[in-house]
N, C-alpha and C positions, 0 to 999 in steps of 0.2 A: 096257586096263580100260575097262569100260563107263562112261560118264561119269555115267550115272545111280547106278551104285554108288558112285562117288568122292564124289557130292554126299549120297547116303544115309550113307556113312561120316562125312563132317563133321557132318551133321544128327545122327546117332546120337550121335557124340561129345558134341554139346550137351546132349542129353537122358540121358545115361548116365554122368555124370560124378562120382558119389558114390562113387568107387572110391579115392580118395587118402586115406590116412591122415595124421594130423597129423605134422610131422616131428619128430624128435627133437632134443635140443639140439646136436648134432653134424652133424645133417644141413642143406642148404639146398634152396631151392625148385627143385629141377632138373627135376622132372617137367612143370610146367605150361610151362617153357621148351621142352623136347623136343616136348611136344605140339603148342605153337604152331608149331614149326619143320616138324613133320610135315605140319600142315593147310596152312601156307605153301606147301610143295612140291606139294601137290595143286592149287593153284590155275590154273597154266597149263593142266592137263587140264580142269578144269572150265570155263574160258574158250573152250578150243578146240571143246569137243564140247557145251558147254550154252549158250554165249552169254554176254554180258555181264550180263544180269540175274542169271543163277545165279553167275556170278563175283563180282559185288557182294554178294549174298546172303552168299556163302561167306566173302568177306573180312570182312564186318562181324562174322560168327561168331568170327573169328580172336581178336578182342578181347572179344567177351562170354564166350567159353569161357575165356580166359586169366584174367578176373575170377572166375568162378565157381571154376575150379580152385584159383586162390590163396587164395580164402576158404575152401575145403575144407581146404586144407593149414593154415590157420591156425585151423582150427575155429571159423570164422564161418559164418553161414547166409545165403546169398544169395538173395533170392525175386524173381521176375519176377511181373507181372500182380497185383501186391499194391497194390490201390487205396486212396487216402486221400480223405476229404472236404476240398472247398474250404472257405475262411473263409466263415462264415455271414453273410449279408446279408438283413436283413429276415427273419429266421427261416428262410431257404432256403439250402440247400447242395447240392453235388454229389459224387458220389463218383467222381471221374474223375481224380484225380491218380496219376501214377505216373512214374518214370524207367526206365532200363534194368534196373537193380539196386539193390534195397533191402537193405542189409546188416544183420543183426542179431548182436549181441554179448550173450550171456548173456540171450537173448531180449528184448533191448532194441534197437529200431531205433537205430542207431548212425551208419551211413553212407549216403548217396544217390549214386549213380553214373550218369553218363551216359557211353555208350561209342560213339565213332565211329573209321571207318577214317581219314577225313579230316575235319578241324573246319573249315568255312568259316564265314562270318559269320552265314548263315542258320541254321545249326545251331547256333551259339554263342548266337545271340539266343534262339532258341526254348528251348535248354536253360537259360538264365538265368531266363528267363520261367517255365519249369517249376519251377525251384528256388525261386524267389521265392515262388511260389502254394504250393509245399511247405511252405516255412518259415512260412507263415500257418496252414497246417492245424492244426486241433486235435488232430490225430492223430499229429503229429510232434512228437518231443521238441524242447525249445528248445535243447539242446546237439548236435544232430545236425549233422554236417559233410558237406560236398558237393563232389564233384570231377567233372572231366571227364576220361576215359581214352582217348586218342586216338593213332592212328598216327602223323600227321603234321599239321602245321599248314597250313591253306589260308586263314587269315585275315589281313588287314594288321594289322601291329603297333599301329597306333593303335586300330583296332576291338576288338583282343583286350583292350588295357589298359582301354578305355572300358567294355566289357562286365564286367570283373573289378571295376572301381570302381563301376559301376551295381549290381551285386550286393552289394557293401559297404555302399553308400549306403542300400538298401533294407532289408538284414538285420542289418547291423552284423558281418557274418561274412567271411571270407576264402574265395574260390573258389580251390581248388587245381586246376591243369591239368597232367596229364602227358602229355608227347609221347613215345612209346615207342621211337623209332628214332634212329639216329645223324644220319641226314639229316632234320632237324625240318622243313623246309619242303616242301611237295608240290611235285612238277614233273609237270605232266599228261603229260609226254613221258616218264616212267618210271613206268608203272603197276605196281601191286602184283602183277598176275595174269601179268606177263611174266618168265619165269626169268631172262633176263640181268640183271634189276635186283634179285634177291632180297637180295643184300647190302645194298641200301638198307632192306630191311625186316627185317632180323636185330633183335633187341632189344638195347637199350641197358640193359646189366644194372645201370649205375648209377642209371638213371631207374626201372627196374623195382624195384630194392631201395628206392628212395625211395616208391614206392606201397605196398610191403610195411610199411615203417615208418610210413606214413600210417594203414595199417589197425590197426597194433599201438598 
């Protein structure tokens, strides 16, 4: 298969994912998991034919797409490029604040989610800083909740705990972090785009269900 077609298929999934109906009481969220696994299986071909940049982009979309599909199944509205104002200082503010997904429940902004394949210290610091600014925004409800949705942890334990405490100190809120795979810690020698390591990147359904419960 031509790698351009493979990449286009992954990108097309991203922008045409309003096809899932809310589950009935007796159904589980199987379709988002199946779609995640299908996209995961495309990564080796994307890396082989399109190079590391295309593989990194496609791996990031795995998690963004999973969030969007999950929200669709739960009748939530997840928006991108949904900019909010900064805190006003001396009568001045900027409409520049956003994270990967802003999730609305009954037309009310309820959840703000940052998505990462690997959560390293720099990404964590930036996400926490963005969350704090969003928490200060006059456009964001006071009871909005925040989370990071990541494949694996590439942050030292002390840094992870520090930034969670820093967020709580600045906002009075808990920062929830979900690591989606059975192997929580990133190993650079076992990349997501190599087929031999795909078992490392199957979804931990217990954690995924915790995310679903968080959204509910």
